[in-house]
C-alpha positions in Angstrom: 238.2 125.3 174.5 234.8 124.6 175.9 236.3 123.5 179.2 238.1 126.8 179.6 234.9 128.7 178.9 233.0 126.6 181.5 235.7 127.2 184.1 235.7 131.0 183.5 231.9 131.1 183.8 232.0 129.1 187.1 234.6 131.5 188.5 232.5 134.5 187.6 229.4 133.1 189.2 231.3 132.4 192.4 232.6 135.9 192.6 229.0 137.2 192.0 227.7 135.0 194.8 230.4 136.2 197.2 229.8 139.9 196.4 226.0 139.5 196.6 226.1 137.8 200.0 226.6 140.1 203.1 228.4 139.2 206.2 226.1 137.8 208.9 228.4 138.7 211.8 229.1 142.4 211.3 226.2 143.1 209.0 228.4 145.0 206.5 228.1 145.3 202.8 230.0 142.9 200.3 233.5 143.6 199.2 233.9 145.1 195.7 237.0 143.9 193.8 239.1 146.5 192.0 238.6 146.4 188.2 241.5 146.8 185.8 241.8 150.1 183.9 242.3 148.3 180.5 240.9 145.2 178.8 242.1 143.1 175.8 239.8 143.1 172.8 240.3 140.8 169.7 239.1 142.2 166.3 238.9 140.7 162.8 240.7 143.1 160.5 240.2 142.7 156.7 243.1 142.9 154.3 243.5 142.3 150.5 245.5 139.4 149.1 246.2 138.9 145.3 245.6 135.4 144.1 246.3 133.7 140.8 243.3 132.2 139.0 243.0 130.3 135.7 240.1 130.7 133.3 239.4 129.1 129.9 238.9 131.0 126.8 237.8 129.7 123.4 239.5 130.8 120.2 237.9 130.3 116.8 240.2 128.6 114.3 239.4 128.0 110.6 241.1 125.2 108.7 240.8 123.8 105.2 240.3 120.1 105.1 240.0 117.7 102.1 236.7 115.8 102.3 235.9 112.6 100.4 232.7 112.8 98.4 231.2 109.6 96.9 229.9 109.6 93.3 227.7 106.6 92.4 227.1 105.5 88.8 225.1 102.5 87.6 226.4 100.0 85.0 224.1 97.6 83.2 225.1 93.9 83.1 223.3 91.0 81.5 223.1 87.5 83.0 221.3 84.3 82.1 218.8 82.9 84.7 217.0 79.6 84.7 213.4 80.1 85.5 210.9 77.3 86.2 207.7 77.2 84.1 204.7 75.2 85.3 202.3 73.5 82.7 199.1 71.6 83.3 198.4 68.5 81.0 195.2 66.4 80.8 196.1 62.7 81.1 193.4 60.0 80.5 193.3 57.3 83.3 191.3 54.1 83.6 190.3 52.7 86.9 188.2 49.7 88.1 185.2 50.6 90.3 183.0 48.1 92.3 179.4 49.1 91.8 176.6 47.6 93.9 173.7 46.0 92.0 170.4 45.2 93.8 168.1 42.3 92.7 164.6 41.8 94.0 162.8 38.3 94.1 159.3 37.4 95.4 159.1 34.4 97.8 155.9 32.7 98.9 155.6 32.3 102.7 153.0 30.8 105.0 151.8 33.1 107.8 149.7 32.0 110.8 147.0 34.5 111.7 144.8 34.3 114.8 141.2 35.2 113.9 138.6 36.1 116.6 135.4 33.9 116.6 132.4 34.7 118.8 130.2 31.9 120.3 126.9 32.1 122.4 126.9 30.0 125.5 124.1 29.4 128.1 125.2 30.1 131.7 123.0 29.3 134.7 123.0 31.7 137.6 121.0 31.9 140.9 119.1 35.0 142.0 117.4 35.7 145.4 113.7 36.1 145.0 111.6 37.6 147.8 108.4 35.8 149.0 105.8 36.9 151.6 104.2 34.5 154.2 101.7 35.0 157.0 103.0 33.7 160.4 101.2 33.6 163.7 103.3 35.0 166.5 102.4 35.1 170.3 101.7 38.5 171.7 104.0 40.3 174.1 103.0 41.0 177.8 103.2 44.3 179.7 106.0 44.1 182.3 104.4 46.8 184.5 100.9 45.2 185.0 101.8 41.7 184.0 98.9 41.7 181.7 98.8 41.2 178.0 98.3 44.4 176.1 96.7 42.8 173.1 95.3 39.4 172.0 97.3 36.3 172.9 98.3 35.5 169.2 99.2 37.8 166.4 99.4 37.2 162.6 102.3 39.1 160.9 103.8 39.1 157.4 107.3 37.5 157.0 109.6 38.1 153.9 111.8 35.2 152.8 114.5 35.1 150.1 114.7 31.9 147.9 117.3 31.0 145.3 115.9 30.7 141.9 118.0 29.4 138.9 118.2 31.8 135.9 119.6 30.8 132.4 121.5 33.6 130.5 123.0 33.7 127.0 126.7 34.9 127.2 128.8 35.8 124.1 132.4 34.4 124.3 135.2 35.4 121.9 138.1 33.1 121.2 141.1 33.2 118.8 141.2 30.6 116.1 144.6 30.2 114.2 144.5 30.2 110.4 147.3 29.7 107.9 147.5 32.3 105.1 149.8 32.3 102.1 151.5 35.6 101.0 154.2 36.7 98.6 157.1 38.6 100.2 159.8 40.6 98.2 163.4 39.7 99.0 166.2 42.1 97.9 169.8 40.9 97.3 172.8 43.1 96.6 175.9 42.0 94.7 179.1 43.9 93.7 179.9 44.3 90.0 183.3 45.5 88.7 183.2 48.3 86.2 185.9 50.1 84.2 185.7 54.0 84.4 187.6 56.4 82.1 188.7 59.6 83.8 190.8 62.6 82.8 193.3 63.8 85.4 195.2 67.1 85.4 199.0 66.7 85.8 201.3 69.6 86.5 204.8 69.5 84.9 207.7 71.8 85.6 210.3 72.7 83.0 213.3 75.1 83.2 213.5 78.0 80.8 216.5 80.3 80.3 215.9 84.0 80.5 218.2 87.0 80.1 218.1 89.5 83.0 219.7 93.0 83.0 221.0 94.1 86.4 222.1 97.7 87.3 225.3 97.4 89.3 226.3 100.5 91.4 229.9 101.7 91.0 231.1 104.2 93.6 233.9 106.7 92.9 235.5 108.8 95.7 236.5 112.4 95.0 238.4 114.8 97.4 236.8 118.2 97.8 238.3 121.1 99.9 236.1 122.2 102.8 236.6 124.9 105.5 236.1 123.6 109.0 235.7 126.0 112.0 236.6 124.8 115.5 236.5 126.3 119.0 240.0 125.7 120.5 240.1 126.1 124.4 243.0 128.1 125.9 243.9 128.7 129.5 244.6 132.2 130.7 246.2 133.2 134.1 244.8 136.3 135.8 245.4 138.0 139.2 242.3 138.4 141.3 242.1 140.4 144.6 240.7 138.3 147.6 239.6 139.8 150.9 241.0 137.9 154.0 240.6 138.5 157.7 243.3 138.3 160.5 243.0 138.6 164.3 244.3 141.7 166.0 244.4 142.1 169.8 244.4 145.6 171.3 243.9 147.1 174.8 240.8 149.3 175.3 240.3 151.5 178.5 237.4 150.4 180.7 234.5 152.8 181.0 233.2 152.9 184.6 229.4 152.8 185.0 227.3 153.9 187.9 227.3 151.3 190.8 224.1 149.2 190.8 222.1 148.8 194.0 223.2 145.8 196.0 220.5 143.2 196.7 221.1 140.8 199.5 219.9 137.3 198.7 220.1 134.1 200.5 222.9 131.8 199.3 221.8 129.4 196.6 223.3 126.2 195.4 225.7 126.6 192.5 224.7 124.9 189.3 227.3 124.5 186.6 226.2 125.7 183.1 225.7 123.2 180.2 228.5 123.1 177.6 226.0 123.9 174.8 225.3 127.4 176.2 229.0 128.3 176.8 229.8 129.8 173.3 226.8 132.1 173.5 227.6 133.3 177.1 231.1 134.5 176.3 231.6 135.5 172.7 234.9 137.2 173.4 236.5 134.2 174.9 236.4 132.0 171.8 239.0 133.9 169.7 241.5 133.8 172.5 241.2 130.0 173.0 
C-alpha cells in the first residue's frame, strides 16, 4: 500500500514540474491538463448492530442445614500413683586421719667466729728535709763590653733536700678465729594416725502410693438446625446495540477554483519522498488501497 502511495506522489510531482516549466523554444506558457468533473470520495458510515452479551447476576438463597454442636462434660476418675519421697538420715562414720606432730630438740654445736684484734706496729719512712748552704759562684761577664759587671766571685745560698728516716706507730687490725659453743633448736615432724568420728547425711528415696483424681473430658455431639444464606451466581443473556462503521464510496462534483498565477522556475532535480511521510501526504488514498 505504501508503494502505491509513493508512486502516486511521484507522478503528481512530475506533472507539477512539467506544468511549471515553460517552453524555452517558443516561450509559451505550460500546458494545463483537463480535470475530471467528478471525483470518488470514501466515507465511513456508522450503523447499529445488535450483539448478544452475557452478564452474571447473584441470587440470594436461604437453606436450613443441620450443624453439629459439641457438648463437653467432665467425669472424675481416681487412679493410684507411686510418688518418690526423699528422706535425709544422719549416719555415724569413723575414719583414720594422719596428723603431723612436731618435736623440738636442742643440739650443741661448735661455731668458729673471726674476732678483730688491733696491734700497734712501728713503720720507718723517709722524708725529704730542706737544708741551706753558702756556695761561692764565679761572677758572670758582660758580653757587650767583655768586662765583668761585678766582683769576680759571688757567694749565694743553695737549698738541698736530704732523706731523713722517721719512725711512725701504725695500728693494724687482723682477724683471729675463735671457737664458740652454742645450743641450736632442731625441729622434727612425724605423722601420727588418729581415728575421727563424723556424722554424714545420707539421702534415701522410698516410693509412696497416692490416689490422684483426674477430670476426663467427654464430648457429645448434638445436631442443631441453622439457616445458611448463600449468593448463587446466574448467567443472563442480553442484547446490546453496538455501533459499527463501513466504507461507502460515492462521486462528488469537482468545484473549480480561480487559476493561480504561474511562476516559471528553473528545473530542479526530483527527490522521491520518504515512505514515512506518505500516509500524511495522501489521507484519501489509504482507504482505497
